[in-house]
LUMBAZA-642835 format. One line per field, with one value per residue: residue number from 1; residue in one letter; x, z, y of N, C-alpha, C in turn. Coordinates in pm, whole numbers, plus 50000, padded with zeros to 5 digits. Each point is the difference from the previous one (the first is absolute). Layout:
# LUMBAZA-642835
pos: NUM,... $
code: a,... $
nc1: X,... $
nc3: Z,... $
nc2: Y,... $
cac1: X,... $
cac3: Z,... $
cac2: Y,... $
cc1: X,... $
cc3: Z,... $
cc2: Y,... $
***
This chain:
# LUMBAZA-642835
pos: 1,2,3,4,5,6,7,8,9,10,11,12,13,14,15,16,17,18,19,20,21,22,23,24,25,26,27,28,29,30,31,32,33,34,35,36,37,38,39,40,41,42,43,44,45,46,47,48,49,50,51,52,53,54,55,56,57,58,59,60,61,62,63,64,65,66,67,68,69,70,71,72,73,74,75,76,77,78,79,80,81,82,83,84,85,86,87,88,89,90,91,92,93,94,95,96,97,98,99,100,101,102,103,104,105,106,107,108,109,110,111,112,113,114,115,116,117,118,119,120,121,122,123,124,125,126,127,128,129,130,131,132,133,134,135,136,137,138,139,140,141,142,143,144,145,146,147,148,149,150,151,152,153,154,155,156,157,158,159,160,161,162,163,164,165,166,167,168,169,170,171,172,173,174,175,176,177,178,179,180,181,182,183,184,185,186,187,188,189,190,191,192,193,194,195,196,197,198,199,200,201,202,203,204,205,206,207,208,209,210,211,212,213,214,215,216,217,218,219,220,221,222,223,224,225,226,227,228,229,230,231,232,233,234,235,236,237,238,239,240,241,242,243,244,245,246,247,248,249,250,251,252,253,254,255,256 $
code: m,k,k,r,l,a,v,l,v,v,a,i,g,l,v,a,a,a,c,s,s,s,a,t,t,e,t,t,t,t,t,a,e,t,t,t,t,t,g,g,p,d,g,g,m,p,e,t,a,p,a,s,v,i,a,e,d,q,t,s,d,g,t,a,i,v,i,k,s,v,d,l,p,a,a,g,f,i,a,v,h,a,d,n,d,g,s,p,g,a,v,i,g,h,s,d,l,l,p,a,g,t,s,t,d,v,s,v,v,l,d,t,p,i,n,d,d,s,v,l,w,p,m,a,h,i,d,m,d,e,d,g,e,y,t,f,v,p,p,d,n,a,i,d,v,p,g,l,t,a,d,g,d,v,a,m,v,p,v,k,v,d,v,s,d,e,a,s,a,p,t,a,a,g,s,e,i,s,i,k,n,f,a,f,g,p,a,d,i,t,i,s,v,g,e,t,v,r,w,t,n,d,e,d,s,i,g,h,t,t,t,s,d,d,g,i,w,n,s,g,m,l,n,p,g,d,t,f,e,q,t,f,t,e,p,g,t,f,t,y,f,c,s,i,h,p,s,m,t,a,s,i,t,v,n,g $
nc1: 75391,49905,50028,50086,49984,49899,50121,50084,49918,49923,50122,50014,49855,50021,50148,49976,49846,50091,50066,49894,49970,49913,49954,49941,50073,49957,50062,50085,49916,50062,49860,50040,49944,50149,50030,49980,50083,50009,50103,50098,50016,49911,50004,49853,49882,50064,50009,49877,50001,50047,49944,50054,49965,50111,49904,50039,49931,50044,50105,49994,50089,49939,50129,49994,49980,49960,49984,49947,49935,50080,49894,50063,49909,50056,50135,49983,49863,49989,49876,49998,49868,50016,49926,49956,49995,50085,50027,50080,50045,50024,50077,50039,50060,50123,50044,50124,50068,49920,50076,49934,49886,50060,49949,50104,49943,49935,50105,49927,50070,49923,49923,49897,50104,49969,49884,49908,49961,50035,49906,50081,50011,50108,49985,50027,50103,49947,50140,49889,50046,50045,49983,50006,49886,49985,49878,49927,49953,49925,49895,50055,50115,49883,50086,50120,49900,49919,50121,49978,49941,50008,49979,50083,50045,49971,50150,49923,50032,49857,50031,49945,50059,50025,49996,50154,50045,49940,49898,50041,49986,50134,50058,49983,49933,50006,50098,49942,50003,49921,50081,49874,49934,50117,50073,50048,50052,50021,49875,49982,50123,49999,50099,50182,50082,50066,49818,49997,49978,49920,50018,49916,50040,49833,50022,49916,49904,49950,50085,50031,49970,50050,49923,50063,49888,50082,50028,49961,49893,50110,49897,49969,50043,49927,50077,49891,49972,50041,50059,49978,50149,49929,50103,49917,50065,49906,49939,49863,49942,50060,49920,49982,50031,49928,50117,49925,49941,49994,49894,50126,49966,50071,50069,50106,49933,50126,50030,50037 $
nc3: 13407,49986,49868,50037,50122,49901,49939,50090,50064,49883,49975,50114,50002,49874,50007,50122,49915,49886,50095,50074,49905,50005,50008,49909,49933,49922,50073,49897,50007,50125,50011,50043,50075,50012,49932,50062,50105,50110,49960,50083,49907,50060,50038,49915,50013,49988,49870,49965,49942,49845,50032,49937,49964,49914,49986,49947,49936,50075,49932,50086,50099,49991,49980,49865,49946,49819,50036,49886,50096,50060,49988,50110,50047,50109,50074,49970,49967,49964,50044,50029,49930,50057,49972,49967,49898,49940,50122,50008,50034,50039,50037,49915,49976,49995,49923,50018,50024,49947,49927,50001,49882,49898,50028,49943,49978,50030,50075,50032,50087,50006,50043,49922,49928,49875,50023,49962,49875,50014,50021,49990,50153,49933,50136,49961,50074,50046,50057,50026,50072,49892,50060,49867,50083,49922,50016,49984,50114,49895,50096,50101,49912,49948,50036,49948,49940,49959,49893,49965,49931,49868,49954,50144,49928,50052,50025,49937,50016,49953,50124,49889,50118,49916,50060,49978,50019,49864,50066,50072,49899,50077,49945,49903,50010,50098,49942,49926,50119,49923,50062,49995,50035,50081,49915,50021,49871,50007,50082,49959,50038,49905,50060,49999,50102,50067,49950,49934,50099,49901,50103,49977,50042,49919,50109,50012,50151,50000,50144,49992,50043,49954,50067,50011,50010,49987,49979,49955,49937,49937,49952,50121,49996,49901,49970,49977,49952,50116,50025,50056,49997,50008,50020,49969,50119,50012,49966,49947,50089,49938,50102,49942,50064,50022,50072,49865,49932,50123,49985,49937,49985,50044,49889,50005,49925,50041,49893,50077 $
nc2: 42610,50104,50054,50036,50053,50114,50031,50007,50022,50080,50017,50028,50062,49980,50053,50039,50054,49996,50021,50032,50012,49881,50130,49972,50041,50060,50074,50030,50112,50065,50101,50047,50056,50016,50108,50069,50017,50137,50104,49955,50064,50028,49871,50013,49935,49901,49995,49976,50097,49974,49902,49914,49912,49945,49875,49885,49927,49885,49941,49931,50017,50088,50034,50034,50095,50029,50158,50046,50076,50122,50082,50089,50077,49907,50022,49884,49890,49892,49980,49880,49988,49887,49904,50098,49938,50060,50008,50080,49902,49873,50086,49926,50130,50080,50098,50021,50109,50091,50061,50083,50008,49997,49861,49958,49889,50016,49890,49912,49971,49864,50015,49918,49922,50031,49903,50046,49957,50120,50074,50092,50082,50013,50118,50157,50008,50116,50020,49996,49925,49933,49909,49984,49993,49918,50070,49905,49993,49944,50090,49915,49935,50047,49984,49913,50142,49940,50014,50156,49946,50071,49897,49977,49881,49884,50060,49899,49889,49924,49899,49909,49909,49907,49914,49976,49906,50034,50067,49927,49962,49959,50082,50036,50090,49864,50045,50058,50142,50064,50121,50023,50147,50002,49940,49897,50033,49879,50002,49912,49947,49916,49997,49961,49888,50115,50049,50118,50078,50081,50130,50074,50104,49955,50078,50141,49987,49875,49999,49898,49847,49894,49933,49861,49946,49939,50140,49893,50074,50119,50049,50046,50087,49961,50114,50071,49901,49982,49907,49874,49928,49904,49898,49868,49958,50063,49839,50032,50031,50115,50039,50075,50073,50091,50010,50088,49934,49935,50107,50040,49888,49921,49898,49927,49930,49910,49945,49862 $
cac1: 50045,49896,50021,50110,49914,49884,50070,50048,49874,49921,50098,50042,49921,49994,50059,49969,49902,50015,50101,49939,49864,50001,49864,50015,49988,50015,50062,50129,50090,49932,50037,50017,49892,50078,50104,50151,50001,50054,50096,50125,50120,49988,50014,49906,49981,50027,49894,49947,49954,49917,50088,49996,50018,49973,50100,49969,49933,50099,50033,50098,49995,49902,50062,50002,49941,50093,49908,50095,49995,49902,50015,49962,50017,50077,50074,49926,50087,49911,49915,49956,49889,49854,49870,49848,49895,50021,50037,50142,49963,50109,50177,50121,50125,50013,50158,50084,49939,50030,50023,49929,50004,50008,50064,49977,50036,49973,49959,49908,50028,49895,50013,49946,49983,49867,50052,49887,49984,49927,49955,50070,49948,50086,49980,50053,49995,50094,50030,49957,50105,50141,50096,50062,49946,49850,49884,49884,49925,49863,49986,50038,50120,50019,50095,50022,49880,50041,49971,49898,50060,49958,49818,49945,50003,50139,50098,50034,49956,50015,50145,50019,50081,50016,50089,50054,50163,50122,50028,50086,50122,50086,50011,50136,50046,49910,50114,49992,49885,49970,49912,49903,49884,49983,49948,50080,49921,49851,50041,50045,50057,50100,50126,50034,50114,50120,49987,50011,49892,50031,49901,50036,49907,49962,49920,50016,50105,49997,50096,49975,50065,50002,50053,49941,49969,50098,50130,50109,50056,49930,50065,50037,49931,50016,49941,49947,50107,50071,50006,50033,49981,50041,50031,49923,50055,49914,49835,49943,49883,50030,49914,50067,49930,50064,50019,49971,49860,49991,49910,50031,50010,49991,50058,50062,50011,50097,49957,50154 $
cac3: 50083,50021,49928,50047,50069,49954,49921,50079,50075,49891,49947,50089,50029,49882,49996,50144,49982,49938,50086,50112,49911,49925,49878,49882,49921,49833,50011,49991,50015,50100,49948,50111,50005,49959,49914,50093,50103,49995,50112,49947,49977,50120,50137,50073,49966,49876,49903,49976,49825,49939,50001,49932,50005,49863,50038,49910,50022,50000,50068,50112,50144,50144,50114,49979,49902,49998,49907,49889,50010,50128,50015,50100,50030,50073,50039,50037,49995,49920,50079,49894,50125,49951,49895,50132,49971,49940,50053,50115,50122,50107,49969,49993,49933,49961,49975,50092,50005,49870,50026,49912,49869,49936,50031,49914,50042,50143,49996,50176,50042,50081,50169,49977,49883,49977,49959,49894,49898,50086,49939,50082,49938,50030,50056,50060,50175,50011,50137,50030,50117,49979,50058,49897,50077,49968,50129,49938,50084,50019,49963,50122,49995,49835,50020,49862,49934,49875,49875,49881,49824,49934,50013,50069,50027,50118,49895,49997,49893,50003,49903,49994,50025,49996,50124,49928,50018,49904,50025,50072,49988,49949,49858,49988,50084,50084,50106,49979,50093,50008,50126,49919,50048,50142,50002,49942,49893,50115,50135,50041,49889,50023,49911,50025,50099,49885,49949,50066,50020,49994,49985,49950,50043,49899,50059,49934,50109,50153,49989,50093,50050,49984,50158,50010,50134,50080,49980,49905,49931,50049,49878,50064,49934,49842,49954,49850,49956,50058,49973,50093,49968,50100,49937,50092,49971,50122,49989,50095,49930,50074,49957,50074,49988,49991,50144,49993,49955,50035,49923,49847,50044,49885,50035,49960,50042,49988,49990,49980 $
cac2: 49921,49878,49914,49860,49894,49911,49898,49914,49950,49940,49897,49890,49949,49937,49906,49947,49895,49923,49933,49910,49953,49894,49991,50010,50135,50028,50089,49911,50134,50079,50138,50157,50116,50099,49932,50026,50037,50100,49975,49944,50115,50118,49949,49933,49862,49981,50013,49869,49967,49868,49841,49902,49860,49923,49862,49910,49842,49947,49892,50002,49877,50020,50074,50158,50085,50127,50076,50046,50119,50061,50123,50062,50150,50006,49836,49849,49849,49912,49845,49905,49960,49893,50045,49986,49977,50079,50138,49987,49958,50022,50021,49896,50033,50125,50013,50113,50146,50019,50132,50080,49972,49883,49909,49842,49867,50012,49852,49999,49853,49999,49964,49852,49970,49922,49859,49951,50126,50086,50142,50098,50142,50085,50086,50081,50072,50172,50002,50122,50042,50020,49988,49895,49848,49940,49985,49987,49932,50088,50138,50053,50021,50005,50136,50022,49969,49991,50142,50006,50043,50160,49961,49999,49890,49945,49952,49848,49919,49806,49945,49850,49949,49897,49929,49908,49966,50044,50138,49981,49928,50054,50029,50026,50102,50036,50016,50120,50022,50160,50061,50113,50068,49940,49821,49860,49921,49939,49991,49866,49933,49855,49983,49907,50084,50040,50109,50111,50101,50092,50078,50150,50096,50095,50078,50119,50054,49948,49911,49855,49911,49851,49990,49882,50001,49894,50048,49953,50130,50094,50079,50137,50123,49966,50146,49977,49941,49878,49847,49910,49856,49859,49907,49922,49930,49884,50045,50074,50124,50119,50138,50144,50169,50159,50054,50159,49947,49836,49923,49959,49838,49909,49836,49923,49845,49950,49869,49942 $
cc1: 49852,49942,50123,49923,49919,50039,50035,49931,49966,50082,50043,49860,49950,50075,50010,49921,50051,50123,49905,49858,50012,49871,50049,49966,50015,50078,50157,50090,49942,50039,50017,49929,50094,50147,50163,50009,50122,50117,50123,50138,49949,50070,49905,50002,50072,49874,49985,49987,50072,50108,49981,50060,50016,50057,49937,50000,50162,50028,50093,50011,49912,50066,49997,49924,50067,49926,50069,50018,49904,50072,49949,49995,50080,50022,49863,50038,49904,49981,49955,49891,49951,49900,49857,49869,50006,50033,50133,49968,50151,50139,50077,50097,50018,50119,50040,49942,50028,50002,49884,50072,49990,50095,49969,50035,50030,49968,49921,50010,49867,50019,49964,50020,49889,50029,49893,49997,49888,50006,50068,49979,50130,49942,50087,49957,50067,50063,49945,50044,50119,50120,50038,49957,49850,49925,49876,49905,49835,49938,50087,50110,50055,50088,50012,49908,50025,49982,49888,50015,49941,49834,49947,49965,50133,50051,50045,49963,50040,50129,49978,50124,50041,50123,50060,50096,50120,50058,50102,50150,50099,50064,50191,50088,49925,50131,50001,49879,50011,49936,49958,49872,49977,49959,50123,49939,50090,50063,49979,50086,50054,50119,50032,50113,50108,49985,50042,49850,50051,49898,50033,49892,49972,49892,50089,50111,50017,50053,49941,50143,49928,50053,49977,49933,50053,50154,50083,50102,49869,50103,50018,49891,49972,49931,49982,50102,50110,49955,50061,49957,50032,49936,49959,50080,49946,49837,49940,49904,50058,49936,50071,49903,50105,49996,49990,49862,49937,49885,50023,50073,50016,50046,50081,50032,50095,49983,50121,50006 $
cc3: 50037,49856,49989,50086,49964,49870,50080,50061,49889,49972,50083,50047,49882,49994,50118,49974,49880,50051,50065,49965,49956,49900,49875,49923,49876,49995,50029,50019,50074,49981,50120,49953,49917,49944,50051,50111,50009,50140,49903,49972,50091,50106,50047,49955,49834,49906,49966,49850,49955,49987,49910,49988,49862,50067,49881,50065,50004,50071,50155,50040,50075,50099,50024,49892,49962,49951,49936,50013,50100,49999,50140,50013,50121,50049,50053,49973,49889,50088,49917,50082,49935,49940,50104,49914,49843,50026,50095,50119,50144,49932,50021,49978,50003,49998,50085,49956,49827,49948,49945,49860,49958,50047,49914,49987,50188,50055,50147,50029,50070,50159,50036,49835,49951,49909,49877,49907,50109,49929,50154,49944,50049,49995,50033,50114,50016,50134,50107,50146,49975,50037,49956,50038,49935,50124,49907,50048,50006,50092,50116,49974,49825,49983,49828,49891,49846,49923,49925,49857,50014,50031,50156,50032,50073,49870,50008,49855,50026,49851,49999,50003,49977,50045,49914,50067,49974,49983,50126,49965,49924,49843,49994,50043,50145,50127,49999,50075,49993,50097,49959,50070,50113,50007,49915,49905,49880,50112,50019,49850,50050,49910,50047,50042,49900,49926,50095,49926,49991,50035,49922,50050,49900,50033,49915,50096,50116,50028,50075,50028,49994,50145,50019,50176,50079,49993,49873,49902,50045,49869,50036,49880,49876,49933,49827,49852,50037,49992,50122,49986,50110,49928,50109,50004,50105,49945,50129,49974,50115,49975,50035,49940,49976,50124,50004,50031,50038,49921,49877,50035,49839,50036,49883,49998,49913,49955,50015,49869 $
cc2: 49884,49935,49894,49896,49887,49895,49908,49891,49891,49885,49921,49888,49919,49846,49898,49903,49921,49914,49900,49969,49873,49973,50008,50135,49992,50129,50016,50177,50067,50120,50088,50106,50131,49942,50058,50057,50108,49949,49915,50098,50110,49946,49926,49828,49952,49995,49862,49970,50122,49898,49916,49879,49915,49884,49918,49859,49957,49871,49996,49845,50030,50059,50169,50060,50085,50106,50077,50131,50044,50150,50049,50124,50032,49864,49911,49902,49977,49904,49922,49942,49895,50009,49938,49990,50094,50136,49980,49969,50025,50034,49880,50042,50124,50065,50081,50117,50040,50141,50083,50016,49844,49877,49869,49904,49994,49876,50013,49870,50008,49937,49878,49955,49949,49898,49989,50200,50101,50145,50073,50128,50125,50137,50089,50024,50100,49942,50159,50020,50051,49903,49846,49882,49993,49959,50004,49868,50091,49900,50080,50109,50062,50151,50030,49938,49972,50107,49950,50039,50129,50007,49991,49843,49951,49905,49887,49928,49868,49980,49867,49947,49835,49931,49883,49979,50011,50138,50022,49907,50065,50034,49990,50114,50004,50004,50182,50040,50161,50033,50099,49997,49905,49836,49956,49948,49883,49996,49838,49922,49877,49959,49855,50055,49979,50109,50143,50064,50134,50112,50133,50096,50094,50103,50122,50073,49967,49871,49879,49949,49863,49965,49851,49990,49901,50076,49954,50116,50137,50109,50153,50094,49994,50129,49946,49961,49936,49865,49932,49864,49932,49866,49919,49836,49814,50021,50042,50121,50115,50113,50144,50125,50116,50040,50129,49979,49893,49940,49912,49875,49916,49864,49974,49848,49973,49825,49955,49918 $
***
């Protein structure tokens, strides 16, 4: 128990310092003092190691980024941190709850879109209180602590994101939306009046809905493999969400 608490205190303190400090630092990898915590399977605290994050430099419309792969020792999240002089800063977006094990192509919608090319820091966090909600506001409320690699480092990686308007432009497949890794993809599309949008639940075992904010459509439960279609007959911008996981949001712009 003492070892576990020591790891959590060290990891929280180091990440909190990175999130709040404005001083320049040349260090981009935070190292904890030990590599693992105990507990989890025997009813104790969830394990925090080993975790890993793989993400590639990418072009985005500034509203979201994609993490290629994340491995978690227990259920948790990917939190995207802004850059603070070469280290992770404030959290600007996070995923919904991810299961223990490997998740791929995880899309994280940013709370505030970025307008310029930026370096962002996807970081693994563990759902320590097992409530399914991301809670990390250091130093006073840093419950869901960072996950650690097998070497005891915080599991994170810097990603260069080039912001381009072309990244959000509709394509020939723009009316096809995949629901996967607790996200709608693409999250924002543009179509013309009279076009039909089709959603497909590509999750392995999780149900979702596509539900418009203004009640125009509601797919009901879409089990894995299920599809739903909606034809748009009027111009406008239509926002929607998953009624089971309300943090999953997206929009459709319909041109007249």
